[in-house]
All heavy atoms as an XYZ file, in Angstrom:
968
protein
N      15.301     -3.825     25.497
C      16.584     -3.268     25.861
C      16.861     -1.996     25.057
O      16.545     -1.945     23.867
C      17.671     -4.318     25.582
C      19.064     -3.834     25.825
S      20.178     -5.214     25.919
C      20.733     -5.021     27.562
N      17.407     -0.999     25.692
C      17.708      0.285     25.057
C      19.140      0.310     24.554
O      20.069     -0.052     25.250
C      17.483      1.418     26.075
C      17.780      2.787     25.510
C      17.305      3.874     26.435
C      18.396      4.243     27.408
N      18.117      5.496     28.149
N      19.288      0.749     23.289
C      20.610      0.895     22.698
C      20.795      2.350     22.298
O      19.976      2.918     21.576
C      20.732      0.005     21.464
C      22.041      0.178     20.733
C      22.114     -0.715     19.510
C      23.407     -0.527     18.746
N      23.411     -1.242     17.480
N      21.850      2.999     22.808
C      22.154      4.368     22.422
C      22.740      4.374     21.018
O      23.608      3.570     20.701
C      23.173      4.983     23.393
C      22.565      5.764     24.580
C      21.714      4.894     25.454
C      23.670      6.464     25.333
N      22.233      5.284     20.205
C      22.773      5.481     18.856
C      23.580      6.772     18.845
O      23.079      7.803     19.270
C      21.615      5.551     17.822
C      20.747      4.293     17.876
C      22.154      5.802     16.424
C      21.446      3.004     17.539
N      24.792      6.665     18.371
C      25.659      7.820     18.287
C      26.499      7.725     17.031
O      27.041      6.679     16.716
C      26.583      7.888     19.517
O      27.393      9.021     19.469
N      26.580      8.830     16.289
C      27.364      8.868     15.069
C      28.136     10.194     15.031
O      27.588     11.241     15.373
C      26.486      8.706     13.817
O      27.346      8.840     12.645
C      25.392      9.730     13.741
N      29.377     10.146     14.563
C      30.129     11.396     14.413
C      29.671     12.209     13.214
O      30.059     13.361     13.029
C      31.573     10.904     14.192
C      31.422      9.524     13.634
C      30.154      8.960     14.253
N      28.761     11.639     12.411
C      28.251     12.312     11.225
C      27.098     13.261     11.529
O      26.550     13.908     10.608
C      27.839     11.292     10.166
C      29.010     10.454      9.731
O      30.130     10.948      9.570
N      28.765      9.159      9.565
N      26.704     13.312     12.777
C      25.668     14.264     13.254
C      26.285     14.976     14.463
O      27.207     14.469     15.080
C      24.389     13.551     13.655
N      25.764     16.166     14.792
C      26.340     16.885     15.919
C      26.235     16.101     17.218
O      25.246     15.410     17.473
C      25.470     18.159     16.009
C      24.818     18.294     14.687
C      24.672     16.879     14.152
N      27.287     16.210     18.022
C      27.265     15.600     19.356
C      26.199     16.311     20.180
O      25.902     17.485     19.955
C      28.629     15.727     20.006
N      25.620     15.620     21.125
C      24.615     16.223     22.016
C      25.248     17.404     22.743
O      26.391     17.370     23.160
C      24.130     15.170     23.006
N      24.453     18.486     22.881
C      24.938     19.678     23.601
C      24.388     19.712     25.026
O      24.423     20.752     25.668
C      24.584     20.978     22.829
C      23.074     21.105     22.611
C      25.331     21.028     21.502
C      22.604     22.425     22.022
N      23.890     18.596     25.483
C      23.343     18.483     26.808
C      23.299     17.048     27.241
O      23.831     16.166     26.559
N      22.616     16.800     28.355
C      22.544     15.396     28.857
C      21.472     14.572     28.133
O      20.442     14.261     28.711
C      22.231     15.607     30.341
C      21.475     16.894     30.382
C      22.036     17.739     29.286
N      21.748     14.250     26.886
C      20.843     13.415     26.114
C      21.626     12.690     25.020
O      22.751     13.041     24.715
C      19.704     14.253     25.487
C      20.191     15.340     24.538
C      20.383     15.079     23.198
C      20.437     16.626     25.007
C      20.807     16.061     22.348
C      20.868     17.611     24.166
C      21.072     17.333     22.831
O      21.509     18.317     21.971
N      21.026     11.659     24.467
C      21.610     10.900     23.377
C      21.145     11.425     22.037
O      20.052     12.004     21.960
C      21.233      9.417     23.520
N      21.942     11.182     21.001
C      21.449     11.533     19.648
C      20.150     10.772     19.366
O      19.213     11.331     18.801
C      22.491     11.197     18.592
C      23.670     12.121     18.577
C      24.707     11.656     17.545
O      24.793     10.474     17.216
N      25.491     12.599     17.054
N      20.136      9.499     19.786
C      18.924      8.705     19.582
C      19.011      7.463     20.483
O      20.092      7.054     20.915
C      18.808      8.261     18.142
N      17.840      6.889     20.744
C      17.715      5.633     21.483
C      16.913      4.666     20.658
O      15.855      5.039     20.125
C      17.026      5.829     22.837
C      17.890      6.496     23.850
O      19.031      6.122     24.064
N      17.372      7.540     24.504
N      17.392      3.446     20.560
C      16.668      2.370     19.831
C      16.111      1.435     20.890
O      16.861      0.832     21.686
C      17.627      1.636     18.908
C      17.019      0.529     18.062
C      15.944      1.054     17.100
C      18.129     -0.182     17.266
N      14.789      1.292     20.911
C      14.096      0.436     21.887
C      13.064     -0.402     21.145
O      12.153      0.148     20.520
C      13.404      1.274     22.984
C      12.723      0.366     24.002
C      14.375      2.214     23.676
N      13.220     -1.733     21.212
C      12.239     -2.639     20.576
C      11.957     -2.268     19.122
O      10.778     -2.270     18.710
C      10.972     -2.681     21.408
C      11.172     -3.262     22.772
O      12.009     -4.153     22.968
N      10.431     -2.749     23.745
N      12.966     -1.928     18.371
C      12.787     -1.616     16.952
C      12.325     -0.204     16.675
O      12.110      0.151     15.516
N      12.112      0.596     17.703
C      11.683      1.986     17.515
C      12.846      2.909     17.863
O      13.452      2.807     18.912
C      10.451      2.327     18.390
C       9.291      1.387     18.033
C      10.045      3.773     18.207
C       8.100      1.519     18.931
N      13.148      3.819     16.913
C      14.235      4.775     17.082
C      13.655      6.146     17.450
O      12.876      6.691     16.680
C      15.046      4.858     15.794
C      16.262      5.753     15.828
C      17.348      5.168     16.742
C      16.812      5.991     14.411
N      14.076      6.655     18.573
C      13.651      7.957     19.047
C      14.831      8.911     18.852
O      15.849      8.793     19.554
C      13.267      7.914     20.535
C      12.137      6.979     20.820
C      12.382      5.635     21.126
C      10.808      7.406     20.755
C      11.336      4.750     21.380
C       9.748      6.524     21.007
C      10.035      5.214     21.321
O       8.991      4.341     21.575
N      14.711      9.823     17.867
C      15.817     10.727     17.568
C      15.566     12.070     18.258
O      14.540     12.702     18.112
C      15.929     10.961     16.047
C      16.071      9.644     15.313
C      17.114     11.898     15.739
C      16.074      9.772     13.788
N      16.592     12.513     19.007
C      16.523     13.809     19.660
C      16.416     14.937     18.616
O      16.852     14.765     17.475
C      17.776     14.046     20.519
O      17.806     13.133     21.594
N      15.877     16.050     19.036
C      15.766     17.184     18.145
C      17.109     17.605     17.593
O      18.062     17.711     18.328
N      17.157     17.792     16.289
C      18.371     18.208     15.618
C      18.246     19.682     15.215
O      17.203     20.102     14.702
C      18.639     17.361     14.372
C      18.935     15.914     14.695
C      20.253     15.761     15.426
O      21.303     16.242     14.997
N      20.199     15.065     16.555
N      19.295     20.423     15.487
C      19.345     21.828     15.083
C      20.374     21.958     13.957
O      21.111     21.017     13.663
C      19.700     22.758     16.274
C      21.078     22.402     16.857
C      18.602     22.662     17.354
C      21.565     23.378     17.939
N      20.434     23.101     13.271
C      21.318     23.246     12.107
C      22.783     23.460     12.502
O      23.404     24.466     12.140
C      20.738     24.433     11.357
C      20.088     25.257     12.414
C      19.536     24.263     13.394
N      23.322     22.495     13.193
C      24.724     22.524     13.587
C      25.506     21.593     12.647
O      25.155     20.433     12.502
C      24.858     22.069     15.027
C      26.136     22.283     15.761
C      26.450     23.782     15.868
C      26.046     21.720     17.182
N      26.501     22.124     12.002
C      27.327     21.340     11.101
C      28.277     20.501     11.923
O      29.100     21.044     12.669
C      28.112     22.258     10.148
C      28.942     21.503      9.152
O      29.620     20.541      9.464
N      28.912     21.968      7.917
N      28.201     19.174     11.845
C      29.045     18.323     12.687
C      30.538     18.399     12.345
O      31.373     18.099     13.177
C      28.507     16.911     12.445
C      27.864     16.976     11.125
C      27.322     18.378     10.963
N      30.841     18.801     11.126
C      32.264     18.894     10.714
C      32.923     20.144     11.254
O      34.092     20.102     11.678
C      32.382     18.853      9.222
C      31.970     17.517      8.600
C      31.997     17.518      7.089
O      32.549     18.462      6.478
O      31.444     16.566      6.498
N      32.192     21.262     11.236
C      32.777     22.545     11.653
C      32.394     22.934     13.083
O      33.045     23.775     13.679
C      32.332     23.684     10.709
O      30.909     23.861     10.853
C      32.695     23.349      9.247
N      31.277     22.357     13.571
C      30.798     22.744     14.885
C      30.080     24.097     14.879
O      29.736     24.631     15.908
N      29.839     24.633     13.688
C      29.221     25.954     13.567
C      27.767     25.807     13.133
O      27.398     24.885     12.427
C      29.972     26.815     12.555
C      31.387     27.102     13.011
C      32.072     28.057     12.082
C      33.501     28.275     12.648
N      34.156     29.352     12.005
N      26.961     26.804     13.548
C      25.554     26.854     13.151
C      25.429     27.294     11.716
O      26.181     28.169     11.243
C      24.790     27.785     14.062
C      24.578     27.330     15.479
C      23.967     28.455     16.322
C      23.668     26.094     15.521
N      24.476     26.713     11.016
C      24.138     27.119      9.659
C      22.947     28.065      9.759
O      21.997     27.804     10.454
C      23.778     25.884      8.801
C      23.313     26.259      7.431
C      24.966     24.912      8.750
N      23.036     29.183      9.059
C      21.978     30.199      9.174
C      21.180     30.292      7.874
O      21.610     29.858      6.835
C      22.599     31.545      9.525
C      23.262     31.519     10.913
C      23.775     32.861     11.343
O      23.404     33.875     10.742
O      24.579     32.894     12.283
N      20.011     30.931      7.980
C      19.083     31.046      6.870
C      18.227     29.800      6.812
O      18.731     28.681      6.899
N      16.923     29.956      6.671
C      16.012     28.818      6.799
C      16.291     27.732      5.771
O      16.153     26.544      6.083
C      14.519     29.264      6.801
C      13.625     28.114      7.255
C      14.123     29.820      5.444
C      13.870     27.633      8.679
N      16.681     28.077      4.559
C      16.954     27.045      3.563
C      18.142     26.202      3.965
O      18.044     24.964      3.998
C      17.218     27.694      2.176
C      15.974     28.322      1.559
C      16.268     28.976      0.225
O      17.174     28.481     -0.496
O      15.590     29.954     -0.085
N      19.249     26.838      4.227
C      20.463     26.131      4.610
C      20.278     25.404      5.925
O      20.744     24.278      6.108
C      21.658     27.087      4.697
C      22.063     27.707      3.364
C      21.220     28.901      2.951
O      20.344     29.328      3.752
O      21.420     29.396      1.837
N      19.563     26.040      6.851
C      19.327     25.436      8.172
C      18.490     24.171      8.064
O      18.789     23.154      8.679
C      18.676     26.434      9.102
N      17.450     24.217      7.261
C      16.582     23.045      7.070
C      17.378     21.907      6.445
O      17.253     20.752      6.853
C      15.329     23.388      6.257
O      14.639     24.462      6.891
C      14.411     22.195      6.123
N      18.146     22.203      5.430
C      18.978     21.195      4.788
C      19.933     20.555      5.801
O      20.085     19.345      5.835
C      19.762     21.750      3.599
C      18.967     21.751      2.337
O      18.506     20.704      1.879
N      18.794     22.921      1.722
N      20.560     21.369      6.646
C      21.497     20.843      7.628
C      20.804     19.958      8.640
O      21.301     18.901      9.000
C      22.264     21.979      8.331
C      23.354     21.473      9.267
C      24.448     20.724      8.511
O      25.068     21.296      7.629
N      24.667     19.475      8.859
N      19.637     20.394      9.110
C      18.863     19.574     10.067
C      18.496     18.231      9.439
O      18.654     17.164     10.064
C      17.624     20.323     10.544
C      16.648     19.412     11.302
C      17.994     21.506     11.412
N      18.052     18.239      8.210
C      17.684     16.981      7.554
C      18.896     16.094      7.331
O      18.823     14.870      7.489
C      16.967     17.263      6.219
C      15.606     17.952      6.393
S      14.398     17.031      7.387
C      13.989     15.679      6.280
N      20.051     16.666      7.014
C      21.292     15.882      6.891
C      21.675     15.270      8.235
O      22.126     14.131      8.293
C      22.410     16.748      6.355
C      22.244     17.125      4.901
C      23.342     18.083      4.450
C      23.096     18.560      3.039
N      24.066     19.612      2.644
N      21.505     16.033      9.294
C      21.803     15.533     10.648
C      20.889     14.350     10.996
O      21.352     13.349     11.532
C      21.702     16.627     11.685
C      22.743     17.709     11.530
O      23.749     17.555     10.813
N      22.531     18.836     12.182
N      19.600     14.498     10.712
C      18.646     13.444     10.987
C      18.984     12.189     10.149
O      18.936     11.087     10.669
C      17.232     13.924     10.690
C      16.657     14.934     11.675
C      15.466     15.670     11.072
C      16.297     14.281     12.989
N      19.319     12.385      8.900
C      19.667     11.285      8.030
C      20.892     10.528      8.571
O      20.931      9.299      8.542
C      19.908     11.765      6.620
C      20.180     10.659      5.618
C      20.251     11.181      4.203
O      20.844     12.259      3.965
O      19.694     10.499      3.312
N      21.873     11.288      9.088
C      23.079     10.666      9.628
C      22.731      9.779     10.839
O      23.262      8.693     10.978
C      24.080     11.722     10.033
N      21.828     10.262     11.689
C      21.413      9.456     12.852
C      20.657      8.229     12.401
O      20.888      7.120     12.892
C      20.606     10.281     13.847
C      20.091      9.429     15.005
C      21.420     11.473     14.376
N      19.752      8.405     11.439
C      19.012      7.251     10.887
C      19.978      6.215     10.328
O      19.847      5.022     10.615
C      18.044      7.703      9.809
C      16.772      8.409     10.275
C      16.112      9.185      9.126
C      15.782      7.435     10.884
N      20.924      6.649      9.516
C      21.895      5.719      8.933
C      22.724      5.035     10.010
O      23.044      3.866      9.901
C      22.782      6.456      7.928
C      22.099      6.920      6.655
C      23.054      7.808      5.842
C      21.611      5.746      5.826
N      23.025      5.769     11.071
C      23.772      5.191     12.186
C      23.011      4.070     12.882
O      23.622      3.196     13.512
N      21.689      4.067     12.707
C      20.855      3.004     13.277
C      20.460      1.989     12.209
O      19.622      1.128     12.453
C      19.622      3.615     13.910
N      21.019      2.127     10.990
C      20.665      1.200      9.921
C      19.324      1.469      9.284
O      18.680      0.558      8.783
N      18.882      2.703      9.331
C      17.576      3.085      8.784
C      17.732      4.235      7.781
O      18.811      4.787      7.622
C      16.626      3.493      9.909
C      16.309      2.427     10.894
S      15.026      2.985     12.073
C      15.384      1.905     13.455
N      16.588      4.569      7.148
C      16.525      5.710      6.237
C      15.253      6.514      6.581
O      14.483      6.122      7.465
C      16.456      5.256      4.774
O      15.163      4.640      4.506
C      17.583      4.308      4.417
N      15.029      7.572      5.805
C      13.795      8.363      6.011
C      12.545      7.516      5.774
O      11.479      7.843      6.278
C      13.784      9.611      5.123
C      14.671     10.708      5.641
C      15.744     11.132      4.868
C      14.429     11.339      6.851
C      16.541     12.169      5.333
C      15.238     12.331      7.333
C      16.315     12.770      6.558
N      12.660      6.421      5.010
C      11.485      5.563      4.779
C      11.016      4.898      6.086
O       9.866      4.500      6.201
C      11.812      4.486      3.750
C      11.949      5.032      2.347
C      12.257      3.951      1.341
C      12.374      4.549     -0.059
N      12.647      3.534     -1.073
N      11.895      4.815      7.073
C      11.545      4.217      8.372
C      10.868      5.208      9.317
O      10.322      4.778     10.360
C      12.798      3.674      9.056
C      13.424      2.527      8.323
O      14.314      2.733      7.480
N      12.961      1.333      8.560
N      10.867      6.485      8.994
C      10.332      7.492      9.887
C       8.798      7.437      9.915
O       8.156      7.437      8.886
C      10.816      8.914      9.494
C      10.159      9.947     10.376
C      12.324      8.982      9.587
N       8.239      7.317     11.118
C       6.793      7.276     11.243
C       6.204      8.556     11.861
O       5.000      8.803     11.762
C       6.358      6.038     12.100
C       6.713      4.752     11.363
C       6.954      6.064     13.470
N       7.078      9.394     12.468
C       6.576     10.618     13.140
C       7.677     11.638     13.113
O       8.860     11.364     13.357
C       6.198     10.280     14.583
C       5.683     11.453     15.391
C       4.237     11.734     15.025
C       3.525     12.616     16.037
N       3.902     13.983     15.992
N       7.327     12.894     12.813
C       8.260     14.028     12.883
C       7.588     15.170     13.625
O       6.379     15.381     13.498
C       8.634     14.464     11.476
N       8.410     15.875     14.365
C       7.932     17.084     15.050
C       8.884     18.228     14.637
O      10.099     18.104     14.793
C       7.985     16.934     16.563
O       7.116     15.834     16.947
C       7.469     18.182     17.275
N       8.303     19.274     14.102
C       9.054     20.392     13.605
C       8.754     21.627     14.437
O       7.601     21.974     14.632
C       8.772     20.673     12.130
C       9.095     19.427     11.297
C       9.558     21.908     11.631
C       8.657     19.515      9.867
N       9.810     22.268     14.927
C       9.693     23.513     15.673
C      10.296     24.631     14.829
O      11.460     24.556     14.436
C      10.460     23.395     17.009
C      10.002     22.272     17.881
C      10.665     21.050     17.888
C       8.883     22.427     18.705
C      10.243     20.010     18.692
C       8.472     21.368     19.531
C       9.140     20.173     19.511
N       9.501     25.663     14.590
C       9.966     26.817     13.855
C       9.887     28.055     14.736
O       8.924     28.225     15.482
C       9.085     27.074     12.624
C       9.203     26.099     11.446
C       8.159     26.442     10.386
C      10.587     26.134     10.878
N      10.872     28.914     14.609
C      10.839     30.159     15.356
C       9.875     31.141     14.675
O       9.312     32.023     15.323
C      12.220     30.778     15.475
C      12.312     31.839     16.537
C      13.715     32.043     17.045
C      14.612     32.635     16.030
N      15.867     33.099     16.583
N       9.689     30.986     13.377
C       8.811     31.878     12.612
C       8.005     31.064     11.607
O       8.552     30.484     10.679
C       9.661     32.930     11.897
C       8.825     33.994     11.218
O       7.612     33.841     11.023
O       9.436     35.004     10.814
N       6.713     31.017     11.792
C       5.833     30.241     10.895
C       5.864     30.795      9.476
O       5.464     30.086      8.531
C       4.408     30.188     11.454
C       3.563     29.094     10.858
S       4.214     27.394     11.030
C       3.758     26.980     12.675
N       6.325     32.006      9.268
C       6.500     32.523      7.912
C       7.528     31.725      7.127
O       7.576     31.797      5.906
C       6.887     34.005      7.926
C       5.747     34.912      8.372
O       4.573     34.478      8.328
O       6.031     36.048      8.778
N       8.341     30.936      7.812
C       9.354     30.073      7.165
C       8.762     28.725      6.746
O       9.478     27.906      6.157
C      10.532     29.815      8.116
C      11.377     31.066      8.332
O      11.365     31.963      7.461
O      12.031     31.105      9.373
N       7.463     28.501      7.030
C       6.871     27.189      6.805
C       7.011     26.679      5.388
O       7.423     25.539      5.156
C       5.387     27.190      7.223
C       4.731     25.867      7.014
C       4.803     24.867      7.981
C       4.059     25.558      5.833
C       4.225     23.636      7.807
C       3.485     24.331      5.625
C       3.561     23.360      6.628
N       6.631     27.498      4.398
C       6.628     27.011      3.008
C       8.022     26.620      2.523
O       8.187     25.575      1.886
C       6.009     28.032      2.065
C       4.522     28.153      2.262
O       3.851     27.216      2.680
N       3.957     29.320      1.987
N       9.014     27.439      2.836
C      10.402     27.133      2.446
C      10.846     25.836      3.121
O      11.376     24.918      2.481
C      11.338     28.304      2.772
C      12.789     27.914      2.568
C      10.983     29.517      1.928
N      10.633     25.777      4.437
C      11.009     24.574      5.208
C      10.307     23.354      4.643
O      10.913     22.284      4.427
C      10.639     24.761      6.678
C      10.836     23.520      7.558
S       9.569     22.228      7.453
C       8.095     23.117      7.934
N       9.015     23.463      4.392
C       8.200     22.317      3.959
C       8.704     21.758      2.622
O       8.770     20.546      2.432
C       6.736     22.743      3.856
C       5.829     21.570      3.825
O       5.867     20.693      4.701
N       4.957     21.528      2.820
N       9.057     22.626      1.679
C       9.561     22.178      0.379
C      10.884     21.398      0.537
O      11.079     20.366     -0.080
C       9.756     23.364     -0.573
C       8.444     23.956     -1.063
O       7.405     23.289     -0.917
O       8.491     25.085     -1.574
N      11.778     21.923      1.352
C      13.078     21.261      1.585
C      12.871     19.963      2.330
O      13.418     18.929      1.950
C      14.033     22.209      2.325
C      14.353     23.406      1.435
C      15.306     21.459      2.761
C      15.022     24.545      2.141
N      12.054     19.982      3.375
C      11.739     18.774      4.157
C      11.228     17.663      3.212
O      11.676     16.537      3.231
C      10.724     19.142      5.224
C      10.075     17.990      5.955
C      10.616     17.465      7.114
C       8.858     17.454      5.509
C      10.007     16.431      7.802
C       8.241     16.431      6.193
C       8.813     15.917      7.340
O       8.209     14.896      8.018
N      10.257     18.035      2.373
C       9.646     17.048      1.473
C      10.647     16.492      0.458
O      10.511     15.339      0.049
C       8.465     17.691      0.730
N      11.650     17.286      0.099
C      12.625     16.828     -0.907
C      13.465     15.659     -0.394
O      14.075     14.929     -1.181
C      13.529     17.983     -1.329
O      14.474     18.302     -0.331
N      13.521     15.458      0.924
C      14.264     14.337      1.496
C      13.442     13.067      1.661
O      13.987     12.026      1.990
C      14.818     14.745      2.896
C      15.998     15.677      2.828
C      15.830     17.046      2.639
C      17.296     15.187      2.925
C      16.916     17.903      2.602
C      18.396     16.036      2.867
C      18.179     17.402      2.696
O      19.266     18.233      2.621
N      12.146     13.181      1.440
C      11.252     12.083      1.712
C      10.604     11.509      0.446
O      10.496     12.209     -0.563
C      10.121     12.549      2.643
C      10.555     13.191      3.970
C       9.366     13.766      4.672
C      11.264     12.200      4.837
N      10.178     10.263      0.525
C       9.465      9.602     -0.525
C       7.984      9.717     -0.156
O       7.600      9.331      0.940
C       9.912      8.138     -0.588
C       9.254      7.349     -1.685
O       8.080      7.644     -2.055
O       9.918      6.441     -2.216
N       7.188     10.241     -1.096
C       5.750     10.482     -0.808
C       5.029      9.230     -0.322
O       4.072      9.309      0.422
C       5.050     11.042     -2.040
N       5.497      8.036     -0.745
C       4.858      6.786     -0.300
C       5.125      6.471      1.173
O       4.486      5.617      1.755
C       5.329      5.628     -1.148
C       4.842      5.659     -2.585
C       5.317      4.455     -3.353
O       5.284      3.332     -2.807
O       5.710      4.641     -4.529
N       6.120      7.182      1.746
C       6.528      6.899      3.117
C       6.461      8.135      4.033
O       7.145      8.192      5.036
C       7.960      6.349      3.135
C       8.105      5.048      2.402
C       8.461      5.018      1.059
C       7.870      3.847      3.075
C       8.587      3.810      0.389
C       8.003      2.630      2.400
C       8.355      2.640      1.065
O       8.483      1.428      0.407
N       5.613      9.133      3.646
C       5.529     10.324      4.503
C       5.151      9.933      5.937
O       4.225      9.141      6.138
C       4.460     11.278      3.995
C       4.857     12.137      2.827
C       3.883     12.780      2.052
C       6.179     12.377      2.494
C       4.228     13.575      0.969
C       6.525     13.192      1.426
C       5.548     13.801      0.670
O       5.870     14.601     -0.366
N       5.836     10.509      6.910
C       5.492     10.238      8.316
C       4.348     11.140      8.739
O       4.005     12.134      8.082
C       6.770     10.602      9.058
C       7.394     11.665      8.221
C       7.067     11.304      6.791
N       3.744     10.798      9.878
C       2.819     11.730     10.535
C       3.700     12.900     11.016
O       4.896     12.764     11.223
C       2.141     11.060     11.735
N       3.065     14.082     11.201
C       3.872     15.245     11.532
C       3.036     16.364     12.138
O       1.852     16.479     11.834
C       4.538     15.761     10.244
C       5.440     16.946     10.477
C       5.970     17.482      9.165
N       5.150     18.575      8.709
C       5.373     19.255      7.581
N       6.351     18.930      6.783
N       4.588     20.242      7.260
N       3.717     17.159     12.972
C       3.139     18.435     13.358
C       4.239     19.457     13.275
O       5.423     19.132     13.382
C       2.535     18.428     14.782
C       3.518     18.236     15.890
C       3.680     16.769     16.264
O       2.737     15.992     16.078
O       4.776     16.402     16.701
N       3.854     20.706     13.033
C       4.789     21.829     12.983
C       4.225     22.927     13.875
O       3.056     23.292     13.741
C       4.914     22.383     11.539
O       5.298     21.311     10.666
C       5.937     23.496     11.477
N       5.053     23.371     14.796
C       4.620     24.399     15.724
C       5.619     25.556     15.723
O       6.827     25.361     15.526
C       4.430     23.868     17.151
C       3.311     22.856     17.192
C       5.717     23.250     17.665
N       5.097     26.748     15.973
C       5.937     27.927     16.146
C       6.253     28.055     17.633
O       5.372     27.911     18.466
C       5.277     29.189     15.632
C       6.106     30.424     15.814
C       5.487     31.635     15.165
O       4.967     31.578     14.041
N       5.522     32.758     15.874
N       7.521     28.315     17.937
C       7.942     28.504     19.302
C       8.693     29.827     19.422
O       9.187     30.352     18.438
C       8.857     27.344     19.762
C       8.095     26.023     19.775
C      10.084     27.209     18.895
N       8.789     30.311     20.634
C       9.417     31.635     20.821
C      10.935     31.574     20.805
O      11.591     32.552     20.446
C       8.928     32.282     22.122
O       9.331     31.494     23.234
N      11.514     30.435     21.177
C      12.953     30.334     21.220
C      13.365     28.849     21.144
O      12.650     27.985     21.637
C      13.490     30.960     22.489
S      15.287     31.151     22.494
N      14.511     28.598     20.518
C      15.071     27.252     20.400
C      16.501     27.268     20.902
O      17.111     28.345     21.003
C      15.000     26.779     18.943
C      13.601     26.461     18.418
C      13.613     26.371     16.911
C      13.101     25.156     19.008
N      17.084     26.088     21.191
C      18.460     26.078     21.652
C      19.403     26.809     20.685
O      19.231     26.724     19.459
C      18.808     24.565     21.678
C      17.477     23.892     21.852
C      16.498     24.747     21.110
N      20.319     27.551     21.253
C      21.283     28.352     20.486
C      20.593     29.373     19.599
O      21.169     29.877     18.645
C      22.239     27.484     19.702
C      23.105     26.614     20.610
C      24.245     25.957     19.824
C      25.164     25.209     20.739
N      26.184     26.044     21.362
N      19.334     29.667     19.894
C      18.530     30.682     19.179
C      18.425     30.390     17.681
O      18.376     31.285     16.851
C      19.097     32.079     19.409
C      18.050     33.142     19.188
O      16.864     32.936     19.426
N      18.462     34.302     18.729
N      18.367     29.083     17.312
C      18.250     28.694     15.904
C      16.813     28.908     15.424
O      15.915     29.144     16.206
C      18.700     27.237     15.690
C      20.172     27.075     16.039
C      17.826     26.263     16.451
N      16.619     28.819     14.116
C      15.315     29.030     13.523
C      14.484     27.759     13.412
O      13.265     27.824     13.188
C      15.476     29.637     12.106
C      16.049     31.016     12.141
O      15.798     31.746     13.112
O      16.764     31.375     11.178
N      15.123     26.565     13.504
C      14.414     25.313     13.262
C      15.034     24.188     14.096
O      16.259     24.161     14.302
C      14.409     24.952     11.758
C      13.601     23.672     11.497
C      15.841     24.840     11.234
C      13.369     23.365     10.040
N      14.205     23.268     14.565
C      14.627     22.053     15.188
C      13.609     20.955     14.793
O      12.408     21.224     14.751
C      14.647     22.184     16.722
C      15.083     20.905     17.424
C      15.233     21.099     18.956
O      14.910     22.162     19.461
O      15.670     20.091     19.582
N      14.114     19.774     14.476
C      13.239     18.648     14.092
C      13.645     17.413     14.852
O      14.835     17.093     14.928
C      13.291     18.360     12.567
C      12.911     19.610     11.735
C      12.364     17.183     12.229
C      13.041     19.399     10.229
N      12.670     16.720     15.420
C      12.889     15.404     16.021
C      12.065     14.374     15.253
O      11.105     14.745     14.569
C      12.496     15.396     17.488
O      11.112     15.599     17.646
N      12.468     13.118     15.339
C      11.770     12.078     14.598
C      11.705     10.779     15.395
O      12.525     10.551     16.261
C      12.475     11.782     13.251
C      12.377     12.882     12.252
S      13.173     12.449     10.651
C      12.426     13.711      9.618
N      10.717      9.977     15.017
C      10.607      8.623     15.513
C      10.551      7.710     14.281
O       9.805      7.974     13.327
C       9.313      8.436     16.343
C       9.346      9.365     17.574
C       9.171      6.981     16.782
C       8.035      9.414     18.348
N      11.379      6.675     14.306
C      11.437      5.740     13.166
C      11.232      4.331     13.690
O      11.406      4.035     14.883
C      12.792      5.861     12.460
N      10.860      3.423     12.804
C      10.579      2.045     13.151
C      11.285      1.106     12.197
O      11.208      1.298     10.973
C       9.064      1.787     13.124
C       8.664      0.507     13.754
N       8.729     -0.684     13.091
C       8.230      0.243     15.024
C       8.297     -1.652     13.913
N       8.021     -1.102     15.087
N      11.927      0.091     12.736
C      12.552     -0.918     11.879
C      11.472     -1.784     11.251
O      10.567     -2.207     11.940
C      13.504     -1.817     12.693
C      14.739     -1.135     13.195
C      15.568     -2.044     14.075
O      15.068     -2.845     14.800
N      16.875     -1.840     14.030
N      11.565     -2.022      9.954
C      10.585     -2.857      9.274
C      11.177     -4.214      8.992
O      12.326     -4.365      8.796
C      10.135     -2.214      7.945
C       9.489     -0.875      8.126
C      10.064      0.264      7.570
C       8.351     -0.749      8.895
C       9.446      1.496      7.719
C       7.733      0.507      9.035
C       8.300      1.630      8.441
């Protein structure tokens, strides 16, 4: 059975999708962009943007009763691969090395609202 996960602590969906779906203990989190859920405004600069995206993802995880330790897969989209090292350091600061998820990072030509970063995740209840 599919359960929609929605929290006011992460940005509301800007299209026809859910923040996340929980199916058979697996949480599929939609891509999060650096949108501040309190102000509704985009956060700019790769450092601030990455932090906001990770906070948004954490809010969705917590809304499903999980943490970053439950994440098994992450997909990172960057508009500029030159931002990789800065993004990677910030991303890693939210995770426990014993629980690193599988991951890929790809450069794309454009993202929703022309942001610099978007991250989606898959988590599993243990």
